[in-house]
Each structure stands twice: as structure tokens, then as C-alpha cells.
N, C-alpha and C positions, 0 to 999 in steps of 0.2 A: 604445661602441655596444651591446655585449652586456649591460652593466649596465642600460642604458636599456630594452632589450627585456625583460630579466628583471623590471625594475620594472613595466613596463606589463602583463606577464602576471600578476604577483602582485597588482597593484592594480585591474586592470580585468577581466580574464578570469576569474580564480579566484572572486572574489565573485559573478559572474554564475552560475557553475556551482552554487555553494551556494544561490543564490536559486532556481534551477530545481529543486533537490531539495526545496524547500519549507522553511518556517521550522520550527524545533523547537517542540514544544508547551510551553506554560508549565504550571506546577503546577496552575493553575486551569482549564485546557482540558478540557472534557468531550466525550465521544463524543456526537454528536447523536442516535444511534440508541438507545443503552442508558444513557447518563448517567454511565458510569464515567470517572474521571480518567485520561486517556490517558498522562500522563507516568509513571505507575506501571508501564507495560508497554512500555518502549522497544524490546524485541526483537520486538514484534508490531505496531509502529506502521505505520499506513497513512495516507496524506494525499492529499486532493484539493485542488488549487489552481485557483481559477477565474481566467479571463482578467482579471477586475476586480482581482485581487490577494488576494481573500479566500481564506484557507486553512482547511480543515476537517480535523481529526485524528480518527482512530479507534483503538480499542484492538485492532483486528485486521482482517484482510481481510474476514471474514464481515460485520461491521457496515459496512465501507466499501462492499461490494457491495450490501447492503441499501439503503443510501443511494443509491448509483449507479443502481440499477434503479428507484428511485422518488424521484428528486431533488425533484420538486415537493412531495412530502409533507413534506420536511424543510427545504427552502429555496424558499419561494413565489417564482414568477417565474423560477426557474433551470431549465435543462435541460442535457443532456449536451453540447450545442454550446457552452455557456458554460465548459466545463472546459479548462484549459490543460495541466495535468499530473496524473497519478495515480501515486503511488509506494507501494511496499510494501517490507518488510524481507525480504531473502533469509534463509531459515532457517539455512543453513550459515554464510554470511559475515557476517550481520547488517548488511549494507550496504543502503542504499536503492537500489531498482531500479525502472525504469519498469514499471508494471503491465501494459502492453501487450506487453512483452517477456518477462514472467514465465510460469512454468508453475505451476499451482495443483493441489495434490493434495488430494483430498477423501477422507473415510472412513478416515483413518489413526488410529494409536493415540496420536498427539501431540495434546495438548489446548492450547488457547490460553486467554486470560483468561476467555472466555465459554464454555468447553467445547470441543465439536467445532469444528474450524476448517479453513479453506482454507489450506494451507501453501504459501507462495510460494517458488519456487526459480528460480535464474538460468538453468539450462540443462536441456535434455531429459535429458542424462546424469545430472545431479543429481537430477532427478525420478525416473528409473528406479532409481537407487541408493537414494533415500529410500523408495520403495515397497518395495524389497527388505528394507530395515531396519525400516520402520514400517507396513507394509501400505498400504492405500489403493487407490483406483481410478485409472484412466487419468488422466494429467495433462490439465488443461483450460487453455485460454487465456482471456483476458479476455472475448472475445466469446462464449465457450461457457458462461459462468456465467449461470444463469437462476434465476428464483424457485424452480423445482423442485429445483435443486441446493442452494440455500440451505435449502429445506424439509428435505432429508436431514440437515442439520446441527442441527436443532432437538432 
């Protein structure tokens, strides 16, 4: 019975978890905002997966938020309600985390592939520690990222 349960977990549940995290980018996948090949920057990968199954990868959170705040510019007919998941890579652990759970630090001395970046962290304590080590402003949550915040990163 235990073997059957383990088999079911490994074959049915774990693949679903991987799908929820979004597919990995191929070598040919380009960021829809800047045109960079995203697979070259795995530590900064951000991904939006739509309910339709379409997955869009970005070379960093800054470009992901640029897309997110103006989806219609990059994907005609799509809006935020069409999004199933948004993931970003935690700066310290380099694991994919849900963007709505992350803390984003702006104005730090850490640069991403496109220069100044929103640095994603898993916990408020990580964000506080990061700011101590790398400067930066108050951690922001997903719903606090605005075009004005992105403008500061230009």
C-alpha cells in the first residue's frame, strides 16, 4: 500500500507542482519587453503563465512588471485576469517563488541583466537583511509595484 501511495505521489502530484512553477525557457525564448534571451539569465528568471497555458519568460522582475502593468501592449486581448501564476527567483535561494508572496527591494547596489532591478526575496527578514547588505529602499509587494517604481530603475 505504501509503495502504491508513493508511486501515485511521484507520478501524479509532483509533476503537477512542476507545471505550476511554469515551464523552463528554451534557448530561443526571448523576453517580450527587451528581446534578450532569457535562458542566459536563469538566476533572474521571472515567468507569467496564463490560464490558457501560454507561458512567458522574462530576464528579470523589472521586465516582468513592465509587461504585467501593461499586458495589452505585449499580448493583445490579454489582461491580468487571464494570469494563472507569476513566479520569480528568490535572490538568496535561487528557487522559484510566487510573486504575490515575494518581497521586492528596489534601489539596491545589486544589478540584474538589464541594470537596476527589483530584487525578489522570500521573507520580510530576508528583505531586511538584504537591505542591510546591499542598500535599497523599503521592500515592496506585488501590488505596490507601479510604473513610478519602474521609472526609478531606468
